[in-house]
C-alpha positions in Angstrom: -39.5 21.5 57.7 -42.8 20.3 56.6 -42.5 18.9 53.0 -45.9 19.4 50.7 -46.2 17.4 48.0 -48.9 18.9 44.9 -50.5 16.8 42.6 -50.0 19.3 38.9 -51.9 22.9 39.2 -52.5 25.2 36.4 -50.2 28.4 36.9 -51.7 30.8 38.6 -53.0 28.1 41.2 -49.0 27.4 41.7 -48.2 31.1 42.3 -50.8 31.6 44.3 -49.7 28.6 46.7 -46.2 29.9 47.4 -47.2 33.8 47.6 -49.6 32.2 50.2 -46.9 30.0 51.7 -44.6 33.0 52.0 -46.7 35.2 53.4 -47.7 33.2 56.1 -44.6 31.3 56.6 -43.2 34.9 57.4 -45.8 35.9 60.2 -45.3 32.3 61.2 -48.6 31.1 60.9 -47.3 27.9 58.9 -44.0 26.2 59.6 -41.1 26.3 56.7 -41.8 24.4 54.0 -40.7 22.4 51.3 -43.2 22.6 48.2 -42.4 19.8 45.2 -44.8 20.8 42.4 -45.5 20.7 38.9 -47.7 21.9 36.1 -50.9 21.5 33.8 -51.4 23.2 31.3 -48.4 23.8 30.3 -47.7 27.5 31.0 -45.1 30.6 30.6 -44.6 32.1 33.5 -43.1 35.8 33.7 -40.3 37.1 35.4 -41.3 39.5 38.0 -39.7 42.7 36.0 -40.4 41.4 32.4 -43.0 42.8 30.1 -45.9 41.3 28.9 -45.4 42.7 25.4 -42.3 40.3 25.0 -44.8 37.4 25.7 -47.7 38.7 23.4 -44.7 39.0 20.6 -43.9 34.9 20.5 -44.9 32.6 17.8 -46.8 29.9 18.5 -46.9 27.4 19.9 -45.3 29.1 22.9 -46.9 32.0 22.4 -50.7 30.2 22.4 -49.9 28.6 26.2 -51.3 30.3 29.4 -49.4 32.8 31.0 -48.8 33.8 34.7 -46.4 36.5 36.5 -43.8 34.9 39.1 -43.4 36.8 42.2 -39.5 36.4 41.4 -37.3 37.8 38.9 -35.2 36.4 36.2 -36.3 35.5 32.4 -39.6 33.6 31.7 -39.9 30.1 31.9 -42.0 27.5 29.8 -43.5 25.1 32.4 -44.3 21.4 30.8 -41.8 18.4 31.5 -40.3 19.4 34.9 -40.7 19.3 38.6 -40.7 22.6 40.2 -39.2 23.2 44.1 -40.1 25.6 46.5 -38.3 26.4 49.9 -40.0 28.8 51.7 -38.4 30.1 55.2 -38.3 33.2 57.7 -36.1 35.5 57.1 -34.3 35.1 60.1 -33.8 31.2 59.2 -30.3 30.1 60.0 -30.0 28.4 56.5 -29.7 32.1 55.3 -26.9 32.7 57.4 -23.9 33.1 55.1 -25.9 34.9 52.6 -28.7 34.7 49.9 -26.3 32.2 47.7 -26.2 30.0 50.3 -29.8 28.2 49.6 -29.2 28.1 45.9 -25.8 26.1 46.2 -27.8 23.7 48.5 -30.7 23.6 46.3 -28.2 23.1 43.2 -26.2 21.0 44.9 -29.5 18.5 46.1 -30.4 18.9 41.8 -26.4 17.6 41.1 -26.8 14.6 43.7 -30.3 13.7 42.5 -29.1 12.9 39.3 -25.8 11.6 39.9 -28.2 8.8 41.5 -29.4 7.9 38.1 -26.2 8.0 36.2 -26.4 11.3 35.4 -24.1 13.9 35.2 -24.4 17.7 35.9 -22.2 20.3 36.9 -23.0 24.0 38.4 -22.5 26.3 35.5 -19.5 28.4 36.8 -20.1 31.8 35.2 -23.0 34.4 34.9 -23.6 36.3 31.8 -24.6 39.9 31.4 -28.7 39.6 31.9 -30.4 41.5 34.1 -34.3 41.5 35.3 -34.9 43.9 32.2 -32.6 42.7 29.9 -31.6 39.2 28.3 -33.2 36.4 26.3 -36.4 36.0 26.9 -36.3 32.7 27.9 -34.4 32.0 31.5 -33.0 28.8 30.4 -30.9 30.6 28.0 -29.5 33.0 30.4 -26.7 31.9 32.2 -25.7 32.3 36.6 -23.1 30.9 38.1 -25.3 28.6 40.2 -27.3 27.0 37.5 -27.3 23.6 36.5 -26.5 22.3 33.1 -25.9 19.3 31.5 -22.8 19.4 29.1 -23.6 23.4 28.1 -27.3 23.0 28.2 -29.2 24.6 31.4 -31.4 21.9 33.3 -32.2 23.8 36.0 -32.1 27.0 37.3 -33.7 29.1 40.6 -34.7 32.5 41.7 -35.7 34.1 44.9 -38.3 36.5 46.4 -37.0 38.3 49.7 -39.7 40.3 52.1 -39.1 41.6 55.6 -40.6 38.5 57.4 -39.9 35.5 54.8 -38.1 34.1 51.8 -39.5 32.2 48.8 -37.0 30.2 46.3 -38.3 28.3 43.8 -36.7 26.7 41.1 -37.1 24.8 37.9 -36.0 20.8 37.0 -36.6 20.4 33.3 -36.3 16.7 32.5 -37.7 16.9 29.0 -38.3 19.2 26.3 -41.6 19.2 24.0 -41.1 23.4 22.8 -38.2 24.0 20.5 -38.7 27.9 21.5 -37.5 27.4 25.0 -33.4 26.0 24.9 -33.2 23.0 27.7 -31.6 20.0 28.5 -32.9 17.2 28.5 -32.9 13.7 30.5 -32.5 10.4 28.4 -34.9 9.0 31.3 -38.4 8.2 31.4 -40.3 11.4 32.4 -42.6 9.7 35.0 -39.9 7.9 36.6 -37.3 10.5 36.6 -39.9 12.7 38.5 -41.1 9.7 41.1 -37.3 9.4 42.0 -36.5 13.4 42.1 -39.7 13.7 44.3 -37.9 11.3 46.8 -34.4 12.2 47.0 -34.8 16.0 46.7 -36.4 15.6 50.3 -33.9 12.8 51.3 -30.7 15.0 50.1 -31.9 18.0 51.2 -32.9 16.8 54.6 -28.9 15.2 54.5 -27.1 18.4 53.2 -29.4 20.8 56.0 -29.3 18.5 58.6 -32.8 19.6 58.9 -35.5 17.1 59.6 -38.0 17.0 56.9 -41.8 15.2 57.2 -44.1 14.7 54.8 -47.4 17.3 55.5 -50.5 18.7 54.7 -52.1 22.1 53.8 -54.2 23.3 56.3 -57.7 24.8 55.3 -56.2 28.0 56.2 -53.8 27.9 53.9 -55.7 26.5 51.2 -58.6 29.5 51.8 -55.4 32.1 51.4 -54.2 30.7 48.4 -57.6 30.7 46.8 -57.6 34.0 47.9 -54.6 35.1 45.7 -55.9 33.0 42.4 -57.7 36.5 41.8 -54.7 38.1 42.0 -52.6 35.9 39.6 -55.4 35.5 36.6 -56.0 39.3 36.9 -54.5 41.8 33.9 -53.0 44.1 36.7 -50.8 41.6 37.9 -49.6 40.1 35.0 -49.3 42.5 32.6 -47.9 45.2 35.2 -45.4 47.2 34.1 
């Protein structure tokens, strides 16, 4: 599996890159990829099925942030002091052989092991609330799914998937600190930059160890970057962001 370490990007570029990889990994023109990235500036991503009007009703400061829409479901996420991962694999990948939830289990167990290495004890939530793609708290981190990673009773990491006939995109947020009280999250009593650096290294190592897949640091190809650039207009446009 190829590993891509991206510098912090704005929300529309991040989502365009994930979508471009989903398309290209699905058609075989790009290899299975593990991508690690951050967001700048702070951005709210709406779940695929969420109403734009719910974002418009947010009070400041969250209601004044940039907004994008994810290709995946679930509640909104305020991306700020976090590390985001995305795993993009073909629909026929053996990692999916035990069902779609298996990839959640793998990724979240990797997060748990990463944090244990810096003496932070977290666990899977174990219970799912009654939230649906269209019903539940606005923010994803106020919702609960049995695979979520919790610190005490507060959510620290969650993930979502987009599945097409040819490929699967799973991305998830690992929140390390929180400057916005409107999104309830766990936070780490760790230096943010040090925690990000640790996770970037250990997530890759532990993912490779747990899956027995060779993970090699790679680079974006010119064709991939062009494909992502061509998708930015979609992710900045009202037709996508304000879709109903």
